[in-house]
C-alpha positions as CSV (number, residue, x, y, z in Angstrom):
1,M,38.3,10.4,31.7
2,L,36.2,7.2,31.3
3,N,38.3,4.1,30.8
4,N,38.9,3.3,27.1
5,S,36.2,0.6,26.7
6,Y,33.5,3.0,28.0
7,K,34.9,5.9,26.0
8,E,34.7,3.7,22.9
9,Q,31.1,2.7,23.7
10,S,30.3,6.3,24.3
11,R,31.7,7.3,20.9
12,G,30.0,4.4,19.1
13,Q,26.7,3.2,20.6
14,F,25.8,6.6,22.1
15,S,27.2,9.0,19.5
16,Y,23.6,9.8,18.3
17,L,22.9,11.4,21.7
18,R,25.2,14.3,20.8
19,S,23.0,15.2,17.8
20,Q,20.1,16.3,20.1
21,P,20.1,18.6,23.1
22,H,22.2,17.0,25.9
23,I,24.0,17.8,29.1
24,I,27.8,17.4,29.6
25,I,29.0,17.4,33.2
26,N,32.8,17.8,33.4
27,I,33.9,16.6,36.8
28,E,37.5,17.9,36.5
29,Q,36.2,21.4,35.7
30,Q,33.1,21.1,38.1
31,S,30.9,22.4,35.3
32,L,27.7,21.5,33.5
33,Q,26.7,22.6,30.0
34,L,23.5,22.0,28.1
35,L,24.4,21.7,24.4
36,D,22.3,21.6,21.2
37,A,24.7,20.3,18.5
38,E,27.8,22.4,19.4
39,Q,25.9,25.4,20.7
40,V,25.9,26.1,24.4
41,L,22.4,26.8,25.6
42,F,23.2,26.9,29.4
43,S,26.3,26.7,31.5
44,S,26.8,26.4,35.3
45,R,29.3,25.5,38.0
46,I,28.4,22.4,40.0
47,A,29.6,20.4,42.9
48,S,30.0,16.6,42.5
49,A,30.8,13.9,45.0
50,K,33.5,14.5,47.6
51,N,34.4,10.8,47.2
52,G,35.2,11.2,43.6
53,L,34.0,9.1,40.6
54,G,32.6,5.6,40.8
55,E,29.6,3.6,40.1
56,R,29.2,1.1,43.0
57,F,26.3,1.1,45.5
58,G,27.3,2.7,48.8
59,S,30.4,4.5,47.4
60,E,28.8,8.0,47.6
61,C,30.7,8.6,44.3
62,T,29.4,10.3,41.2
63,P,28.8,7.8,38.4
64,R,30.4,8.3,35.0
65,G,29.1,7.7,31.5
66,W,25.9,8.3,29.6
67,H,22.7,8.8,31.5
68,C,19.3,10.3,30.8
69,I,16.9,12.3,32.9
70,R,14.5,9.7,34.2
71,A,12.2,12.1,35.9
72,K,11.7,15.9,36.7
73,I,10.5,16.4,40.2
74,G,9.2,19.6,41.9
75,H,7.6,21.5,39.0
76,D,5.4,23.7,41.1
77,C,7.4,23.9,44.3
78,P,8.8,27.2,45.6
79,E,12.5,27.8,45.4
80,N,14.3,26.3,48.4
81,T,11.7,23.6,48.9
82,V,13.3,20.7,50.9
83,F,13.0,17.2,49.5
84,V,13.5,13.9,51.3
85,G,13.0,10.7,49.3
86,R,12.0,12.8,46.3
87,R,9.0,14.2,48.2
88,P,8.6,17.8,49.4
89,T,8.7,17.9,53.2
90,G,6.7,21.1,53.4
91,E,9.8,22.9,54.6
92,I,11.6,25.8,53.0
93,F,15.3,25.8,53.6
94,S,16.8,28.4,55.9
95,E,20.1,28.5,57.8
96,H,18.0,28.1,61.0
97,L,16.6,24.8,59.6
98,R,20.2,23.7,58.7
99,E,21.1,24.4,62.4
100,Q,18.2,22.2,63.5
101,Y,19.2,19.3,61.2
102,P,23.0,19.6,60.8
103,K,23.4,16.1,59.3
104,R,20.7,16.3,56.6
105,D,21.8,16.0,53.0
106,W,20.0,19.1,51.6
107,I,18.2,18.4,48.3
108,L,16.4,21.6,47.4
109,T,14.1,23.3,44.8
110,R,14.1,20.7,41.9
111,I,15.3,17.2,41.2
112,L,16.5,15.8,37.8
113,W,16.7,12.0,38.6
114,L,19.3,10.3,36.5
115,S,19.2,6.8,35.0
116,G,22.3,5.1,33.5
117,L,22.3,4.0,29.9
118,Q,25.4,1.8,29.9
119,V,24.3,-1.7,31.0
120,G,26.9,-3.2,33.3
121,F,28.6,0.1,33.9
122,N,26.0,2.5,35.2
123,R,22.8,0.6,34.7
124,L,21.5,-2.6,36.4
125,G,23.3,-4.7,39.0
126,E,25.6,-3.1,41.6
127,T,26.2,0.0,39.5
128,D,22.6,1.2,38.7
129,T,22.6,5.0,38.9
130,M,18.8,5.2,39.2
131,R,18.7,2.8,42.1
132,R,21.5,4.7,43.7
133,Y,19.2,7.8,43.6
134,I,21.7,10.0,41.8
135,Y,20.2,13.5,40.9
136,I,21.0,16.9,39.7
137,H,19.5,19.0,42.5
138,G,19.6,22.3,44.2
139,C,21.5,23.0,47.4
140,P,21.8,25.8,50.0
141,D,23.3,28.9,48.4
142,S,26.0,28.9,51.1
143,D,27.3,25.6,49.8
144,P,30.4,26.1,47.6
145,M,30.3,25.3,43.9
146,G,33.4,24.1,42.1
147,I,34.4,21.9,45.0
148,P,33.4,18.2,45.2
149,S,31.2,18.0,48.3
150,S,28.1,15.9,47.5
151,H,27.1,12.4,48.5
152,G,27.2,11.3,44.9
153,C,24.8,13.7,43.2
154,I,25.4,16.8,41.2
155,K,24.6,19.9,43.2
156,M,23.7,23.3,41.7
157,R,22.7,26.8,42.8
158,N,18.9,26.9,43.0
159,A,18.4,29.8,40.6
160,Q,20.5,28.0,38.0
161,L,18.8,24.7,38.5
162,L,15.4,26.4,37.9
163,Q,16.8,27.7,34.6
164,L,18.1,24.2,33.6
165,F,14.9,22.5,34.7
166,S,12.9,24.7,32.3
167,L,15.2,23.9,29.4
168,V,15.3,20.0,29.6
169,D,12.8,17.2,29.4
170,A,12.6,13.7,30.8
171,G,14.7,11.7,28.4
172,T,17.4,14.3,27.9
173,A,20.8,12.7,27.7
174,V,23.5,13.5,30.3
175,L,27.2,12.6,30.0
176,I,29.2,12.6,33.2
177,D,32.9,12.6,32.4
178,A,36.2,13.7,33.9
């Protein structure tokens, strides 16, 4: 769970975010839910960072706390489109392509780019989620879900990411918690 000061800030300053559609990512359960009030609109398994939770640049950890979707990227791209630097490369992922580029961090299909909302915790300075390029993104279907394995982002199956992408807007709140 978030440490107490950020839990308190989440309950107070950001409590209004729970009254509108929002995403809750539970790291312990490796799950993502889209909620509207208390109604679950969408649910999925995810894979968070193999390095655990953390907010610092270079940590390759998944940042905690309240975020929002800063941008939705890849609207018209086919499923399994490969992205590098948030731009489609023109490639469509295949296991053959993975063999050609075994060290590539596969960001596929769509990107929901996150921006922190908690100044000094996950926004600005050495902990800025957006400047760390933290996303919710698709990954190869052969990558396991439910097991922390990313470089800091939240990975999802492509088909489920396409569903989520159609249900959220830029500005949708996202809480990443243990």
